N, C-alpha and C positions, 0 to 999 in steps of 0.2 A: 682443626686438622688433627689435633691430638686424639680426638674421640674416635677417629677412624684408623689410627695406627694399630696394626696387628690384626685387623679384620681382612679376611680374604674377599676378593671381589666375587660377586655372584656369578654363577655359571649361566649359560644360556637357558638350560633346563630350569634352573631356579627362577630366573626372570620370567620365563614363560608360565610357570606354575603360579607365580605371584600375580601375573597379569590376569590369568584365568580365575583367580580367587581360590586356589587349591587349599583345602583344609584337611590335614591328616586325621583330625578327629572324626570328620564326616566319613571318609573312606574306611576308617577303622571300624566304624559301626556296622557296615555291610560292604564287603569288597566285591566289586564287579568281576574282577579276575577270578576270585574263588568260585563265584557263582557260575561263571562260564566254564571253568574247569570241571565243576561237578556235573554240569549238563553234558559235557563232551567227553567225560571220562571213559565211556564205553561205546564209542562210535561204531566199531565193527560189530559188536553184539547187537546194537540197535538196528544196524542195517540188515543183519541176518534175521532178526525178529520181524522187521518190516516185510522182507521177502516171504518168510514163512506164513505171515498173516494173509498174504495175497492168495494163497492156496490152502484154505483151511481143511480141505478134504484129506490132506496128508496126516492130519492128527487122528483120524478115525478109520480110514480105509483099511489099514493093515489089521485092525481089530474086527473087521466085518465077519459075521458068523451066520449060521443058518437061522437062528431065531430072528435076527435083524432082517434077514432076507425075506422071511415069511411075512413079517409085519409090513415091510416095504412093498411086497408084491400085492397084498390085499389092499393097502392104502392106494397104491398106484393105479390098480385096476378100478377101484371105486371112484377115484377122482377122474379117471379117464372117461368113465361113463357119464360124468357130469359135465366135463369140460367140452366135449364135442358139441352137444346142443347149445350150451351157453356161448361158446366162442362164435358159432355161426350167428346166434342172436345178437351178440354185441357188435359183430361186423355190420349187421343191418343198422344199428344205431349210428355207426361211424359212416354210413352211406357207402359202404364197400361191399363187394361180393362176398358170399359166405366163406369162400376158401381162404380169404385173407385172415379171418379169425382163426382158422385151423393152422395156418402158417405161423401166426404169432404164438399160438399155444404150444406147438411142437418145439420151436426154438427156445421159448422161455423156460420150459421145464427141463430141457436137456442141458442147457448151458448153466443155468442157475445152480444146478446140483454141484458143480465144480467149485464155485466161488461162495456158496452160501454159508452163513453161520446160523441159519434157522432151518430146522428140519420140517417145520409145519407149512411154511409159506409156499404157495403155488403161484408161479409167474405166468402171466398170460393176459389176454384182453380183459378189461374191466369196464363196468358201465360208465363211470364218470369220465375216464379217459376217452372212451369211445364217443361219448357225447361231445367232448372237447374237440376230438379229431374231426367230427362232422362240422363243427363250427369253423375250424381252421380251413377245411376244404372249401366250405361255402365262402369264407372271407377271401381266400386267395383267388378263387375262380371269379368272384365278383370284381376284383381289381385286375384281372387278366382277361380283357375282352377278346383277345385272340384265341383263348382256350388252349394255350400252349401246354398246360400241365393237367394231366388226368388225375382223378381222385387218388388212385393208388400211388402215383408218383409223389404227390404232396404228402400223403400219410407216411410213406417210407422215408422221405427226406426229413420229416418232423421226428421220426423215430431215431434217425442217425444223429441229428443235431442235439436233441435233448439227451440221448444216451451218451454222446461224447462229453457234454457238459457235466452230467452227473458222474461219469467216470472220472473226469478231472477233479471234481470235488472230493470224490472218495480217495483218489491217489494222493491228493494234497492233505488228506486227513482233516477236512473241513466239515465233517458231518455234524459237528456241534451246532451249526447254524440252524439245523432243523429244530433244535430245542427252543428257539425263539418264538415258535408258533404253538400256543397252548392247545390242549385237548378240546375245549369248547369251540374254538375257532375251526379246528378240523372237522368236528362233528357238525358244525353249522353249515359249512358249504357242502359237506357230504350229504346232509339231510336235504338241503335245497336242491342239489343236483339230482338226488334220488327222486324227489317229488317231480322235478322237471322231466326226468326220463319216464317215469310211470305215466305222467299226464300225456306225454307224446306218444305212448304206445296204446292208449285207449282207442284211438281211431283205428289203428291196425287190428286191435282185438275185435272191434265191432264191424270192420269191413268198409269204412268210409274214409280211409287215410288220404285218398286222392282229392277230397273235397276242400282241404285247406292245408296251410303250411304247418306241419307238426313241429317245425324247428323254431317257431316264433317264441316270443316271451311266454313263460309258463301260464301266466294268468289269462292270456289270450287263448292259448290252447285249451285250457279248462273251459272257458266260456264257449268256444266253438264246438268242443266235444258234446256239450249239452245241446247246443243249437242244432247239430246235425244228427241227433239220435234217431229221428224218423228215417234217416237214410241207411239204417242198419241193414246188413246183408246176411247171407247164409254163413259168412265167416264167423259171425258171432256164436253160432252153434259150436264150432270147434274151439274158438277162443275162450268162451265162458266155461265150457266143459273142462278144458285144460286147467283154467285158473281154479275152478272149484276142486278138481281132483288134487292139484298140488297143495292147496291149503288144507283140504280135508285129511289127506293121507299124512301130512306132517303133524296135524293136531292129533289124529288117531294114534299113530305109532309112537309119537312123543309121549302121549298120555299112557299108553301101554308100557312103554319103557320105564317111565317113572313109577308105575304101580308095581311092577314085578321086582322080585329080589333074586330071581334066577339069572346068573350072569350069561348063560347061553341064550336065554330068551331076550335079554337086553341087547345082545349082539344082533340077533335076528331082527328085532324091531328096528334097530338103528339102520342096518343095511336095507331093510325094506323101505324106510323113510328116505334114505339116501338115493335109492334107485328110482324115486318117483318121477324125476325129470326124464330119465331115459325111458321109463315105462310109458309115460303119457305121450311122448314123441313117437314111440314105436306104434302105439295103439292108434293115434290120430293119423299118422302117416299111412297106415294100412287102411283106415277108414276113408281117407282122401283118395287113395288109389282105387278102392272099390267104387267110390262115387264118380270118379272122373275117367276111369280107364277106357270107356267107350265114347268119350267126347273128344272133339278136336280142341286144339289149344284156344282158338278164338271163342269157343263156347263154354269155357270153364266158368262156372258160377262161384267158385271160391278161388282165392289167391294162394298159390303154392310156390315153393322155393325155386323150382325148375332146375336147369342144368347147373351142376357144380363140377368144374373141371377136376379130373383125377390127377393125383400126383402133384409135384411141384412144377407147375407149368410156367411160373413167372419168375424163376430164379434169375439173378443178375445183380450187377452193381447198382447202387442207388443213383438217381440223377440229381445232382446238386450243383447248381450254377449260381452265378452272382444274382441274377434276376430273381430266381426262386428264393434265395436267401433273403433278399430285400422284401419280398412279399410275405415270407414267414416271420420276419423279424418281430413285429408287434405281438405275435402269439407265442413266441418261444419262452418268455419268462413264466407265464401262467402254466404252460405245458410242463415246464421243468419243475415248477413247484408241486403240481399235482403228482407228477411221476415219482418224485422222491418222498414227498410228504405222506402220500397214501401208503407207500410200501413200508416206510420206517414205522409208521403208526401201527400197521398190521403186524409186522415182525416183532416189534417190542411187546405188543399185547400178548401174542402167543408165547413169546419167551417168558414173560412174567407169569402167565397162567400155568405153563408147563415146566417152570423151574429151571430155566437155563438162560444164559446171557447172550445177547446178540452184539455184534460189533457194527455200529451204524455205518462207519466208514467202509467196512468190507461189504455191507449190504448195498451201499451205493455203487461200489465197484461192480458187484454182481449184476445189478440191473443196468448199469452202464454198458458192460460187456454184452449182456443179453440183447440190448436194443441196437447196439452198433453192429454186431454180427448178424442179428436177425434181419437187417436190411438186405443181406445177400439172398434171403428167401422171400423178399418183398413183404416182410412182416411190418405191421404198424405198431405204435408204442404200446408196450406191455409193462405191467407192474404187478404188485401183489394183489391177489383176489381174496377178499374176506370170506366169502361163502365157500369157495373151494378149499381154502386153507382150513376152515372149520371142519369140513368133511374129512380132510386128510388127517387132521389131528385126532379126531374122534375115531377114525378107522384104525388107529394104532400104528401110525408111521413111526419108524425108528431112526431113519437117517434121510438126508436129502436125496439119496439114490432112488427113492421112490419116484422122483420126477422122471427118471428114465423109463420106468414102466408106463407112466402116463404118456410120455412121448411116443412110445411104441403103439399104444392104443390110438393116438391121434394119427400116426402114419398108416396104421391099418385102415382107419376110417377114410383117410384120404385116397387110398388106392382101391379099397374093396367095397366101400359103402356109398360112394358118390351117386351111383345109380338110384339107390333108395332115397337119397336126399332130395331128389327131384320132386317127390310127392309130399314133402313136409309142408303142412299148412302154415302160412305166414302168421295167421292168427294164433296158432299154437306157440310160435316163437315169441310173439308179443306177450303171451301169457307167461312164458318162461322168464322174460325180462322183468315184467311187473313183479312177479313172485321173488325174483332174485334181488332186485333193488329195494324191496320192502325191508330187508334186513339192514340196509344202510340208513334208514330213517331212525333218528334217536327216539327212544320211547319216552313217554311222559315221566316215567320214574327216573330215567337218566337226566332229563332236562331239569327236573326238580332237584336232583343231586347237585347239578351245577349251581342252582340257586341257593341251596343250603350252604355250600362251601363259599361261594362268592357271587352275590347277585349281579355285580358288574360284568362278570364273565358270562353269566347267563344272558345278559343283555347283548353281548357280542354274538352269542349263538342265535338269538332271535333276529338280530340285525343281518347276519350272514344269510339266514334262511329267507327273510323277506326280500333282501336285495337280489338274491339269486332267482327267486320266483318272479319278481317284477322287472328284472333286467336280463342279464345273461350270467352264465357260470363264471366267465372271466371276471366280470365286475364283482360277483359274489366272492370269489377267491381274493381279489385285491382288497375288497372291503374288510374281510375277516382278518387278513394279514395286517392291513394298516391299523385296524382297531386294536389288534393285539399289540402291535408296536407302540401305538400311542399310549395304551395302558401301561406297558412296560416302562416307557420313558417317564410317564407321570409318576409311577411308583419309585423310579430311581431319583427323579428330581424333587420329589416330595416324600422323603423317607421319614421313618419314625425315629424319634429320639426322646429321651426322658431326663428330666431333672430329678436327681436322686436325693433321698433322705436316709437318715440312719435309724436302724432298729438295733437296740442293744440286747444281745442274748447272753444270759448267764450260763456259761458253758461248763465251768469247772470251779469247785471250791477247794482251795489249797489247804494242806494240813494246818497252816497257821490260822485258818478261818477266813482268809482273804478270798473274795470272790473274783475270779478271773473272767473278764467279759470278752465276748466276741461280737464284732460289729458286722451287720448285714446291711447292704445298701440297696434299697428298692425304690421304684418310682414314687414320687410324691403324689402323683395322680395316676394310679394304675389304669391302663387302657383296657384291662380285662378284669372280670370278676373273679372272685376266689380268695381275695385278701381278707383277712380277719379285720373287721372295722374296729375292734377293741385294741388292736396293736397300735401303739403310739409311734409315729414316724417323726423324728426330729428333723426340722428343716434347717440346714446350715446357713441359709441366707441371712438369718438374724445376726450372724457373726461376720457378715461381709464375705461369705464364701458361697460359690455356686458349684455344684457337682453335676456334670452333664454327661450322659452316655449316648452317643450315636449308635443306632441299631444296625447300621450298614456301613460298608466301606465309604470313606469320605473321598469323593472324586469330583471332577469338574462339573458334572451335571447337578450335583446336590449340595456342594459345599456352601454356595451362597444362601441356600435355604437354612442350613444349620447355623451359619453365622448370623443371619437375620433374626432367627428365633432367639439366639443368645443375646444379641444386642437389644432386641425389643424387651426381653425379660429383664435385662439390667436396667433399662430406663423405667420399667414399670415397678420394680421392687427396690431399687437403690436410688439414693439421692445423688445429685450432681455435686461435684466438688468445686464448682465455679459459680461465682456470684457476679453476674454481668452488671448488676446495679451499681457496683462500686466503680465501674469504668465509665467511659463515654458511651452514648447510645449507639454509635457506629461500630463499637467493638463486638456487638453481638453478631454471630454468623447468620448469613441469609437463610440457611436451612433450619435455623432454630430461632425464629423471630420472637418467641415468647407470647404472652397474652396481648391481645389487642388493646391499644390505649383508648379505643372508643368503647371498650366493653365496660358495662356498668358493674361495679363490684356487688357481689351477692351479699344480702343482709343476713348475717349469721345469728343463729339462735344462741341463747345463753349457754355457754359450755361447749358450743360447736367450734371445731377447729377449722381454720381457713385452709385452702388448698396448699398454700405455701407452708403452713405449719404441719400439714400431713406429710408433705414431701420432706420437711426438715426432720421428721421423726424416723425416717427410713435410715437404714445403715448405709455406710459407704462401702463400695465394692473393694475387696482386698485381693481376692484370688479366684481363679476359675480352675477347677480340676476336671480334666477330661478322662472319662473311663473308656479306654479304647479296646475293651475286651471283645467288642463286636466288630472291630475295624480290621480288615485284612489287607487293605491297600490304601495308599495315600499318593497323590500325584502333585505335580508342580503347582497347578492352579489352587489346590487345597492349601498347600503351604503358604502361598501368596495371600490367600484369604485370611488365614490365621494371623499372618503378619499385619494385615490391614485391620483385622478385628482388634488385635492387641493395641495398635496405635489409636484406634477409635475409642476404645474403652478407657485408655489412659487419659485421653483428652477430656472425656466425659467426667472422670473422677478427679482430674487435675493432679494425678499422682500415680505412683507405680501400681500396676496390677500384675500379679504373678499368674503365669500359666503353668499348670502342672499336668503331666500326662502319666496315667497309670495303666497297667495291664497291656503294655505294648507286646503284640504277639509275633511280630517279625522284626528282624534287625533293619529291614529296609524302611520301616516307618520311622524308627529312631534316626536313621540316616537322613531322611527327608526333613525331619524337624530340626536336626542339627544344621542342615544346609540352609534352613530358614532363620538361623540365629538363635533358636530355642535351646536352652540348656547349656549355653556356652558361658554365660556369666560375664561376657566381655562386651562392653558397649561398642567397641570398634567393629565387631562382627555383625552389628545390627543392620540388616539391609533395608533400603527403602523399597526395593523390589527384589524378589528372589531371582528371577531372570529378567534383567533390566530391559524395560521397554521405554519408559519415560526417562528422558535424560537426567543424569545425576545433577543435583543442585536445584531442581525445580520444586522440591517439597516445600510447602508453606510452613514456616517455623511456628512453633507454639507461641500463641499470643502472649505478650508480657503484660497486657492491660487487663488481666483477669485475676481473681484472687479466690482463695479457699473461702467458701461460705460457711463451712462447718468444720469442726475439728475432726481428725480421723477417728474411725471407730474400731474397736471399742475404746472408750476413754482410758481404761487402765492398760491398754496396749497388749492385752492378752485375750485370746479367744477362749470361750468356755466349752467349745465343741471341737475335739473330744477331750476326755481326760487323758493327759499325756502319760500318766503312769501306766495306763492300760495298753499303750501302743509302743511298738518298736520303731522309734524314730530313725534308727540307724539303717533301716531298709531303704530310705530315700538316698538318691545319688545327687550330689551337687548341693549348692546353697544359693540363697538369694543375693542379688547385688542391687542395692537401692541407689537411686539417683541422688546426685548432689542438689543443693538448692542455690538459687541466685536471687539477690535482692533487687527488686524493681521499685522505682519511686515515681509518683505522679503528683499532680497538684492537689489531689484529694487525700491520698494516704500512702503509706509505705507498707510493703508486705513481701512475703517470700512465696515464690512459685517454683515448683520442682522442674529441673531439666528432665525431659522425657527419659525414663530409665532404660537401661539395656534390657535385653530379653531375659527376664528372670523366670526361667522355666526349669523344672526338674523332671526326671523320669523316675517312676516309682513302681514298686512291685505290685501294689494294689491301692485301692482308693483310701483305705484306712491309714496307710503310711503317708500318703499324700496329705491327708487332712492333718495328721500329726505334725508333719513338717510345717504346714501353714500355721498351725496353732503354736508352734515353738518359736515363731518369729516375733520380734518386737516391732510394733507399728506406731 
């Protein structure tokens, strides 16, 4: 009773904190409240910045001038001449009437200019998305026997749904998810899709597209294209002429542009090459008109585009009901991936090349708004076009406002040129498509670049291409994404780490003549070349110390790998402190049964050491020093694994093993380690589990029937690495707390075995100070 006199009773708050295991030292290392206050210190300013980023045109529109206007006018007109024939061609890929391609082009370029952070990108129909739309239309109609939904209705609904999803991702600032898909994966399914599109257009180019299904698997289409070559019609004269003209003019004017140093001639050659698509369409349309003008429709011997409705004839709200949503459901993920991935890849590329930074989240908002509003004009999904963006950039575009000029060109074509569109040969449009998608196929130089950097990523590229060709674009996309995710998870779960050794550098000679040394810690087994083989690296394991550096954050996917590597290394390089031969046979744990009693002992040569003698010559583990200079995060699972590793190693050595942590780069790492009992020096804080799952009291106690097999190392109780006079031991924080001993007796002998020590861990400024602290302890 007297011991409690004068003590105040604990408050409910204190009792609650005690029950939860509150530790002021842990919260002092990194305060949650302070972190939250820092993040929320300027909420009004962050809100204003968020709203301003939604409309990036406000940052440049008031600075608009005549020079910018001239550049945008030229670029807008140039792209307009390209987008009209291309958009009608892509609508054909999507199995839609040509006017839907024009609708998508108009809405895309007009709306994108308001929300864009890229001046170069042109929004509109693209080849890969058009191919996917055709697959979606075919899939929905095959599962709708009643034929409830026409192709334009399905395409428009797909545009609204995917646009709404991408808009939500952008508004929530989740654009970083795009970064999980690497460049080789994107290039892989783009290459496979481009090959599929080009193969499907060969039949139209040659005039026998009605002979087989050009939407089948690519390898089948290629085989059938060769099989039906004898069925070639007069369309081939128009298609092959167009294809030859497109490639020849690009090669000719490109060569002339590279050869000349005259800037005026460079511009002339560039615009001449850019206009090749419009020129070939105009020329072949006139030729088709002259060839067919006196024939009736049923006697046409070549296929032409025929009637294209003038103006916006199909405006209205999109049709979206529950049944259509259920039919579209399986195709929405792949459509969304292509919509956002292709656009972000293109916009980032042009931003990097032309020295400006894009905002991925804002770009997602831009294409999300474009596709949702575009459905009012019956547009189908639109995203960034590589070929048209390249033309726009090279034409000298200055701001996103050039898109409005392109939109005006599309509107003029819709109202004034639809009569002329009637006579456009379908074979010529097939040639335009083949020529356009050729730029999406990765060149051998690019593929070899993937191989030079990372052969496994080049394998992903090959896999995506092969799967796309032999199956479908959807499976190709999913395969490339899944392969990229698997590679990422593997790299996270199997990270790199290094055991370090010391290189002593003579850095300074003092006036007294004493040489002051500086220690550099490098991997004992360098993973890369470039280290001087003549440099001697001292291995601290001979003194019972390991220095280990994880090269990545230690998190739940990889911490088991790190701990297994350390535990296996300890068993291979250090001796056990337990001699089970001194106890009863049943004392040996089931997972360490030792040598088989049926195994015949090896006959040793004179002077040859037995396996037991080799193990006896190894040092005993004293401490592990973790260099956390490359670790930016630590989680609960990681701390738990370190607790388990500490317990495991102490049982292996039958004595205390210190854990030291150097180069902690964030206070939250120190907080996590303190929460796990490291660095406290108090045995009462040693947890069995960090976040208890196993009930308390179920831990198997340390066996009393085992004994030290060898004395602790080194015998003199002092480590020789490093020289303490060369190091500042005061840089370490905290000190070791060694466990007490307890005497056990059996019928065979009497010996001392240590009670498992508390968490003897310190936090240090660097590895050298940690090694100095270990060297200064008596063992």
